N, C-alpha and C positions, 0 to 999 in steps of 0.2 A: 336518386334522392327520394326519401320517403315523403309522401304527400303531407304538407303541413310543416315539414322540417325546413324552415328557411335558414339559409347559411348566415351565421353571425360573422361579421368582418373583424379580422385581427390584423395588427401590423406585424409584430414578430411573435411567433409561437415557439416555445422551447419544450421539447419532449423529454421528460425525465427531470427529477428534482434532486439529483445527487450533487456531489461537489463540483461537477461540471455544469449541470443544468441550472442549479439555483444561482451559481455565480454568474453564468451567462445572462440569466433573467435580470438580475440586479444591475449588472453592468450595462445591459441594453437599456434598462429603464433610466439609469443615470445619464445615458447618452441621448435621452429624449424620446426613446421609442415607447409605444404603447405595447405592453408585453403581457402575454398569458403563458402560464406554464402548466403542462399536463403531467400528472403523476398518478400511476395506477395503484401504488402500494403505500409508500410513506415518504414524507418530506425528509430530505437529507440523504436518501438513497441507501445503498448497501453500506457505504463507508461509515456514516453516522449511526446507523441502526444496527447492523449485523456484521460489521467489518472492522475497519481500522480503529475506530474509537472504542467500542466495547472490548475488543481484544487487548488494547493497551490498558484498559481498566482492570482486566483479569491479570495481566502481567504485573501491574502495580500491586494488586492484592497479594499475588504470590510472593513478591519481594518483601512486603510487610510481614507476611506470615513467616517466611524464613528468618527474617531479622528478629522476630519475636521468639522463635525457637532457639536461635543460637547467635548471640552477640558477645560471646566471651572475648573475642578479639578486642572489644572496647571496654572490657571489664563489666559488662552488663549481663546479668543472669536472670532467668525468669522460670516460673513453674506453672504447670497446669494450663499451658497455652492450648486453646481450642479454636477450631475454625468453624464458624457458622456459615456454611456456603449459601444457604438460603438468604441470609442477610447480605452476603457478598453480591449475590445476583441482584438483589433488590437495590443495593447501592449503585451497581453498574447501570441498571435500567433507569431508576428514578433520579439518582444523584448525578448521573453523567449523560446518558443517552437522551433522556426526555428533556433535560435542560437545553441541550444543544439543538435538538430538533425543534423545540418550541421557539428557540432563539432564531432559527432560520425562518420559521413561519412568521415571526414578528418582522424580520427584515424584509421579507417579500411583501408583507402588508404595508410596511412603511414606504416602500418604493412603488406602491400601487400596482404591484404585479397581481394579475388575476390568476387564482389557482383553480384549475379545472381537474376535478377528481374523476379518474376513469382511464380507459385504455385507448391510446391514440392509434388510428388506422388511416393511412394516406389513401385518398381517393384519386388524386392526381398531384401535380407539382404545385398547386395553389389551393388545394382543398384537403381537409381531413375530417374524420368523424371521431368524436370522443364518446366511447361506449361505456355505459354504466350497466350494472346488472339488470336493471329494468327499464332503461331508456337509452337514447343516443341523441347527439346533437352534431350538426354539421357546422364547420367553421371554414371560412376562406382566409388566406393569409398572404402577406407579401413576402415574408422571409421565415424560414424555419431553421432551428438549430436542434439537431438530433443528439441527445446525450443520454442514451438508454443503458449505458453501462454493460456489465457482463454477469454471467452466472457460473456456478461451479460445473466443472465437467464431470459427468457420470460415466465411469468406466465399466466395461463388461464384467459381470459377476459381482458387481457392487451396487445394486440398485438402492437408491436412497430410501430410507424408511426403517422403522424399528431401531435396531442397534447399529445400523449402517448410516453414518452421519455425513453431511457436508459441513462446511465451516460454520454455517448458520446454526446447525444443530449442535455442533461442538461448543459454541458459545452459550447455548441455552440449556445445558445440562443442569438437572436439579440436584445432582450430587457429584462429588469428585470421584471418578472411577478408581477402583482399586488397580485395575489393569487397563491400559488405554493404548490402542495401536493406531498409528497414523500412517496412511499411505501417501507418500510424497513429502520430501524433506526440503521443499523450497521455503520461501520466507514465511508463508502462512503456517505451514506444518511445523517449522522450527520454532516460530514464535509461540504458538499454542502448545506445542510439546513441552517447551521450557516452562511455560506458565503453569500447566497442569502438574508437571514434575515438582515445581515449587509448592504447589498446593497439596502435594502428598500422593500423587498417582505414580504407579510404575509405568513408565512410558517407553514404547518401542516405536521407532521410526523406520519404515521400509522405503528406501529411496532407489529408484531405478538407475540413476547415473552413478559414476564412481565416487561422488562426494555429495553431501548435503549442501544446501545453499550454493548451487552450481554457478550462479551469476557473480559470486564473489571470489577473490583470489584465495589460493590454497592456504597461505600463511595466516590470513584473516580467519578462515573457517576453522583452522586447527585450534585456535583459541576457544571457539565456541564448542568444538568437539570435546576438548579437554574439560570444559565446564559441564557439559552434558554427562561425562563419565563421573564427575564428582557428585552429580545429582542421582547417579544410579541409572541413568537412561541407557537404552540400548539402541544403537544405530546400525542398521544393516543396509549396506549399499549394494548396487548391482542386483537389486531384488525386484523381481517381476511379480506383481500381485495377480493372482489367478481367480480367487473366488472367496466370498464371504458366506458362511453357513450360519444362519440364525438358530441358536439352540434354545431360544425362549428367554433364559436368564443370562445368556452369554452369547458370544459370537466367535466362531472359529475362522481364522483367516489363513487361506492357503496361498503359498507363494513359492517361487523358485529362485535359487541362486546358483549360477553356473550350471543350470540344467538339473540341479538336485531339488526335488520337491520337499518343502518344509511346511509346517503349520504352527500356529500360535493361537491360543484362546484368550479372549479379553472380555471386559464388560461392554466395551464399545469399540468400533473402528471408525475413524474419520478419514475421508478421502479428500486430499488437497493437492491434486495433481495439475491444477491449472483452471482457467476460466475461459468461457467462450463468449464472444460478443453477442449482445442482444439486438441483432439486426434482422432477425426473422419475425414473422407475424406482425410486421409494422405496415405492410403494404408498400414498401419502398419500391418494389418492382413496378408499381403503378405510376411512380414519379419519373422513372428513367434513371434513377441513381444507380450507379454501377457498384456491385458488391463482389469482392474477391472470393477466392476459393475457401478461405478460412473464415469467411463472414465479415471481414474487415472492409471498411469503406475507404477508398483512396480519396485524399483531399489535397488541396494545394496549401501553400504556406499561410493562408488565412483561414483554413478549415473549410473551404468551399469545395463541394463535390462537383461532379461533372454537370450537375444541374445548378445553374448560377445562383439561384435564390435559396438553395438548401445547403446547410452547413452540417458538419459532423465533428464531434469532439470526444475525447476520453478513451475509454476502453474499446470503442467500436472503430477506432482508426489505428493505423500502424504505430508502433512504438511501445514503450513500457506502459503497463497498466498501473499507473500511479494516480492517486487522488489529486496530488498537487500538479501533475501534468494536465489533468482534465481541467482544473481550475484555471491554469495558465492559458490553455487553449480556448477556454470559455471567454476570457476577456478579449482575446485576439479576434475571435469570431464576432462577438457583439460589437466591437469597435469597427471591424471591417464593414459590417452592415450599415454603420453610421457614416461610412465613407472615409474613415481614417486610414492613412497609409501605414499599416502595421503588418507584421509577419512573425511567425514563430521562429525562435532561435533556441535550439536545444543544446547550446554550447556548454551550459553548466546546469544540467538536470540532476539534482541529487537523488540518491536512492538510499534507503535505510532499512535495516533489519533490526527489530527491537528484541534481539536475542540477549543472552547473557554471555559475554558482554555485547553491547550494541555494535553493529557494523554500519558503516556509512561510506559511500563512494560518490565522487562527483568528477566530471571531466574524464580524462583518459587515464588508463593504466599505462605502465611503462611498455607493456606488450602492444597495446593499441596504438601508442604513439609511434613505435617503431614500424608497425604495420602501415601506418599512414605516411611513412617516409620522413618522420621528424627525428632529428638528433636530440634525444632526450636523456635525462638521468634521473635517478630516484634516490631519495634520502629518507631514512627511517629513524624516528626518535621514539624511545620507549616511554610508556606511561610511568614506569617505575622511577624515572628521573624527574617527576613532577611532585611538588610538595602537597598540592591539593589532593591528587590521586592517592598519595600515601596516607593522608589524614582521613580519607574516606575508606581506607582498607581495600581499594580497588586499583591495584597496580598492574593488572594484566592488560596487555595490549600495546598498541603503537599507533603512530601516525606516519604516513608515507606521503611525501610531496613529490610530484613529478614535474620537472621544469625543463625548459629548453636548454641545450648546451651553450648556445651562443650568448643569450642575455638573461638567463635564469627566470624567464617568464613562466608563471605557474599555469600548467595546462591540465593538471589532474591531482587528485588527493584521495587517499583511502585511510579510514580510521577504524580501529578495532579497540573498543574500550568504553569505560563509563562516560556518559555524556556525549558520545559520538553523534547522536541524532541532533543535538543542539550545536555542536562545534562545526559541523559541516556547512552551516549557513555562511559563516565567515569565509570559508574557502570557496564556496560557490560565488559569493560576491567578488572575491579576489580574481577568480578566473573570468567572470563576466566583465570585470573592469580592466582586464589585461595587466594586472599587477605582477610585478616580479618579486623574487624572494626578498630583496632589499626593502621594497615597499612594506612588506609584512613585518620584517624584522624591526623596522624603524617605527612601527605602530606600537605605542605603549600599551601593554596588556596588564590588567590589574593583578596584584599578587596578594595572596596565593589564589590562583584560579586554574581550572583545567585549560582555559584559553591560552595560557602561557606555553602549552605544548606546541601550539601552532607557531608561536614566535621562536621557540627553541629549534623547531624543525627548519624554520626559515634560515636561522643563523647557521645551522648545520649545512644547509644547501649553499651558503655563501662561504663555507670553509672556515668559519669563525665561531664554533659552538662554545657556549659557556658551561652548560650543564651535562655534558657527555664527554 
């Protein structure tokens, strides 16, 4: 300890102010704890600032642009449609991101959470230092919640900088690229690829596995692939990225497919092949917290590490790297510190891809159910059988319900279509509540609405469909 640097006592300290950290801090404060939160970059973390929120803003802008260009289906025509991408980016930042982050800052202040700006470094299991560019302060704590999130993976031959972008750089472009290459066709790559294609870019996605969006079932992905083709996008699977050569005003991407070397030149290349947990450079080794080979921290069902007063949540623990998972775990950890008998239960953890059309999944697929030894069946209802989808001009897609054979209990659902990101919440609640197909079918759904698709699929599962 530096001479004159007397430790300031804290009750609960949260490291990181993303969707895991700020939620943990607020819930801990609500539980009566005296809370401080340490953030080295920006309140709201990656998700609110350079991730899920701004990406959805660009996706929305792309949809509006395309609708302005061509709405002949609805008898609407327009001329001289122009995209002012500078204005789009300004709206994304000031109209969306800044409003949300300032809102989070207000909530932290309202709950009397002390915000410590700087980089946290653990000294031991009850002490940490918050380091500023020109100073540092030591703090002692009773409990800590580590919620430091993750960062993009940089692959060999594609050093970030210039015309080689990570997802943060991809969201901050000052103009829509004429030609845009994306390495990695997972959720981030597919979402931003679709967004930039809607905004006018010629997009090529290079994916190393046999299909894009590999965490979703093939028949769901097929609908997205068909839409990508309509946009003029190129998807190359089984492609291994080799090197990016910056030409000054362009970049050449070298890759191989089935051993054959290929190349493509674009304005920019964005690498979205995954993220790595931010568990290094925190001094966690000083605390005795065990970190696995992939940098993930093993925790119990309350988020507690092997060091009883230190908890970890979000992208730095095993499981899906989802903002809502981090927020869920945050509440559990904060309540556990207060002595509540709580535990995580991932029975109904939804996942969404904001592609065209949207994909959503919750619970088990039929394959996962069979692997788990469950006797299950699946029922598929098309969006084309729904009046609201027809009136929106968005009839592509389907809903699939997975139920037990014995008593029709819902154990999983998959959706591909307009509004899937909103509709999946009803199905998550149904799975969490142990509802069966009859419970859902007997729930009155408003007409005309996309939600009726859930009811229709439930009636199909009962063998008494009306609209198919």
